N, C-alpha and C positions, 0 to 999 in steps of 0.2 A: 451622426458621431456614432458609434460603435460603443455600448458599456466600456467603465474599466472594469477589466478582468481580474477580478481577485479569488479567484476558483483554481487556483494552480492544484489542488489536492483531487478537483474531478476529472484533467486535465490537464497537461502541457503541453504548449504550442511546440506544433515538431520546431525547431532549430533548422533556421534555413542554410546551415552548413550540411544539414544530416539528410536534406531535401536534395540538394544540390549532388551529395556524394552515391542517394536512391538512381536520381534519376537515369543513368548511365547503365541501371539493372530491368531498367523497364524499357529497354530503347536495344540498343546495340550487343549488349552481351542479357538477353534473356533465356540465356541457357539455361537447361536442367542440370544440378548438382550431382544426381542421381546417376548421368551418362557422363563420364569424364573420359568417354572416348575420342573426344574434340574437344577445339578450345572453346565454343560455346561451353561445354558441361566443366571444363575443366576452370574456365574463369570464375565461372557463379560457386563452384567447390574452393576453390582456393579465398574467393570473398568472404565464404562463411568461415571458415577457418581464421582469418582475419580477424574478422569482427567476435568468434568467440572465444578469442586470444586477448582481446578488448576489453572484452564483460570478466572472463577469467582474472586479468590484470586488477579491475577494478574493485571486483569481490575478495581479490585474493586466495583462489584456487584453482586448479587444475582445469583447462579446459575440457577433458573427456569428464568433466564431475557436470558438465550442464548440457542438457537439452533443451532444441529449441522446441517451440508450443504456441498456442494461441494467446497465451497470456497468464496471469497468475489464477483465474479463476478455475480453469481448464488444471493448471498443478496441485491446483489445491486438490481439488475431485480425486487428479492421478493419484496424488501421493493418501487419499485414505483409503481409497477402492485398491490399490494394488499392494498397501503396504496387507490389508486384512485377508489378501489372495497369498501370498507369502507366509504371512504366522497361522493360518490355516493347512497348508500345507505342510508344516514344518510341525504343529500339533495340533492333527485332526479334532478332538475333544480336549483342546483344553482352552478356557474361559477369556476372554478380548475386553479388556478395559482403557476406552480411550479417555483424554480430558483434552476439554478445551475450556476459554471463559465467555463469559455474557457480551464481553464488549468487542468479540472480532468480526470480522466481517463476515456478508451473510452466505459467502460462496463458502468458506469453512464452518461454518454452523450448520447451514444445510446439509454441506456432503456428511457431516456426521450423523445428522438426525436419518438422513438416510441410510446409513450404515448400521444406524439401530434400527431403524424397520425392518429393512432387507436383509443385514448379515446376522443380526442379532446380538451388535454388539451391546456390551455395558457402555453409560454415554455419563457421564457427570461434566456441566457446564459451569463452571464455578465464577464465583462473583469476582466484581473487579473492587478498588478500593475508591474512595470517592475522587481521586484524580487517574481514574481509569486504569489502574497498573496492577500487574500480579507478581508478591512479593515468595520467594524462596520456600518461608514461610509458611506463608498462604497454599501454594500447591501442595507442601508435603501433608497438608491435611486430609486431600482426596487420594492419595496415591495407595494402592492397594496392591498385592501380591501380584495381579495378573492387570498387574497396569501396561500398554505397549507402547503408547502413544500418546506426547504434550502437543498439542499444538498451540501457539499464542504470538500473535502478530508483533512484530519488532516496533512498528509505528502505528497508531490507533489515526486511520484515514478520517475520523471525524472529529476527534478534541486534540490529535498531536500528541498522546503521552506515548512516551517511550518507555516501553518493558527492559528489564535488566535482564537482559537478553545472555550474557554469556556467564551470568551466577547460573541462569535456569537451565541453559544448556548442558551449562558442570555438569549441574547437578543429577538431571536426567540422565546424560553420557554415563558419570558413576554410578547410578543405577541401575544400567539395562535397559534404559527406557528408551525407546527412539525419541526425538525431539524435531518438530518442524516447526518455521516461523515463515509467514507472509510476511516479505521485506520489501512490498509496494511502494508503499511511502516513504522507505529507508533508503535505498539506491538513490544515490546519486546528491545527497542529503545531511547525511551523519556518516560517520566512518563504520565502515565494515571490513572484519579480518577474520576471514574464517578458514585462516591457518591457525587462529588465537580462541575463536568461538568455535567449538563443538556443535554445531549442529546439523544434523542429518540429512534434512531437508531445506530446501530455502524456495521461496518462489516469489516472479514478481513481473511485471508489466513493464514492456518500454515507453507506453505514453505518458509514464508518472515521471518521466525523467528526459524529458524532450527528444522522443523517441516515437516513431510512428505507434499508431493502434492495430490491435488483432495481433499482438508477436507480445511475448516474453519467455520465460525459460523458465527451467525446475533444476535447481542443484541437489545432485544426491553425491552424497560422500562413498568414495570409490569402492571399500570393501564392502558397498551395500548393493545387493542384486535381488531387482524387483523388474516383474515381467512388465510389458508394454501393455499401457490402456486401450491403444488405438494398435493395430496389427493390418497389417500388409506389405509392403513392399522389401522391407527391412531397412529403410533407411533410420539416419543415426544410431548405427550400430545396433537394430533392431529395438531401441528403445522407444523410438515412435514411429508411425509409418506416417508414410504421406509427402506429396513432393513440398519442399522448403521453402516458404517464403522468402526469396532468396533478395531483394528489394527491403523487403521492414526487417531483416537478420542485418542487413550489412547498415542500413540505420541505425540500427540500435546498437552497433558495433560503434558507430562516430558518435552517439551520443554519449557513449560510455567512454569515451579517450576527453570529447569536451568534459564530464562529471568527474573525470579523476586530474582535471588540469583546472579546472574554477570551480572544487564542491566548497572548499575552504571557505573561500572569498566570498560564496556567492554566500554560504548560511552565515556567515558575520552580517554581509550587508541586508538577506532579510530579517534578520534578528531585527537589527536594528528598524529596519521600516515598521516590524512588528509593536516594535517599543514605541514607535513614534507614533504609529496609529492607534493604541491601547492611549496611550496619555492624552491626545486628543479627543479622543473622546470619554476618558475618564473626567477632565475637564468639564465637560459642558451636562457626563449625564452620568453623574456620581452614583447610581443604582446599580450600574451593570455590573455583571459580573461575569470572571471567566472559566469555563467548564473546563476540567484537568491542570496538569498542574500549572506554576504561575507563571506568568507572561517572563518574568526575567528567569524561571530555571530552564539551563543549559543544560540538563542534565537532563533531566527527565521532559522537556517541552521542545517539539519538533521548529525548528527554526523558518520554520513556513506556512505554520498555521494557528489561529487565532479561533477558538469558539465564544462567541460571546453570547448570554441572557441577556436580553433588553427588558424592558418596564412593561410592556406588551405584547400582545402576538404579534409578530414579522408580517403577518400576512391583511393585516389593518393598512399598514402602511405598503405593500409591495408597489401601488403604481407613485406613491413618491420615491422610490428606490432605484427607476427603470432606467437610470445611468450607472447602476454598478450590477456587475454579474459576481454573483454568490452562491452558496448553495446553503439550503435548508436540511440540516445533517448532512447526510451521505448521498452525493450525488448518485450512486448506487439502485437509489430508494429516495427517491425527494420527495415521490407522492406520498410518501407514509411518515412523515417528518413528526406528526404527531403521536404516534408507536415509535419512534427510534429507541429500536432497542438499547443504544450504546448510551444515549441521554440517561435511557432508564435503568441503564443497567450502575450508572453512577450516582443513582437517587434524586435524580429530577424529577418535578410532579408534569404530567401532562400541558396543566399552563407553563410551566416554565419551558419544555421543550418547544413548544409552539413561537416561543417568544425567541429561539435561539437561530443565529445565525451562524455557520462558519464562514470564515473568510480566511484565504491563502495566497500568496504573495510567491513571486518567482523572479524568475530572469529578467522581463522585463518591466517588472513595474518600476515604478518613479516615485520620490518622494511627492510630484507635485499629483500625482494619481491619489496620494495617500490622504494628502492634503482636502482634496475634493470629495474624495468620498466620507473622509471623516465629518465634511461641513453635510454631505447631505444627507447622513445619519444624522446626525444632529438635529436638522429640522427635521425631520421627520420623526423622533423620537422625545425631544424636549417636551415636556409639560408644556402644554396650553394654561398662560396664568389666567385668575378669575377675571381680572381688569378688562385682559383682552378678547373673553365671549361674552363681554358684555358693554365692550364698546360701543 
């Protein structure tokens, strides 16, 4: 029996309909979309256009504002590095100041640190609230006359906190500051409307909403022109070179279609599962604490994430938890749970960080899964009574 899968934040299973739609582009429709002089090429090219339109529909943006890439980590680095080039071309002697938060994904934080080291930009990595959120009032404290970019994630991958992106992006837009958001944990879970929310750049990975791994895209507002990070044959309107991953892009388009249809119902269902899970655990383990916003806070908490601090380090009971698949912090840096920068940013001690487990549910999680997982966790973490130890 495989473990009960409660690690949807790390990666979602690829939807069978996505796999089914991808298969023809691994076999008979194997053409290169850059060559539309034959049926193989134009079939692939048309499939990419259809997938792009599906993602654009989900995000409520124009298809030409999307460029396909290998995922959010590439997209995050692309925004930072290519924007620096643009700014230096426009004003070679002007100082550049960037802002991000202590709770961002490491592909954002480390891209900013590299820019600080190699491009000589000024950098502020600002604090978050105990719920893991950045407000406009807090952001204002760090704005400088030469602030050029603010990057804040839409939904936190470790603790599920939802930032007020509309307010943050509007503030930056009004003050002529570029705003980027890593929306990897938001797409397909909560509503994103880029017609109403004035972000300048948005990045995501497909495998977080039931698409394939190794593919994603970057949204860039139409009026912004950035140079390509990867140069070559001029694919994607000279914005990213390289032969396009047609099967994965097709799969992402299908995943986006499914998300557009199912998102609201699925989010309601997964919230119900999380509330059930928490109530079962809390009834037997009253000392547990939720990291991030409250379980019932639908405005500020992801509908699929629950980060819980238990009464003792999780590594002491890992063998007892082998029937559950979960993460100790971020799946991208699970080996470093004792130094999770997100848990530290919200004020947890090293001991509390070591006692934290991240659970995340999704499309195929059942109430029976929740009941069984809760029972296993209660047995592992419930204090042993003195009489039992001396029986």
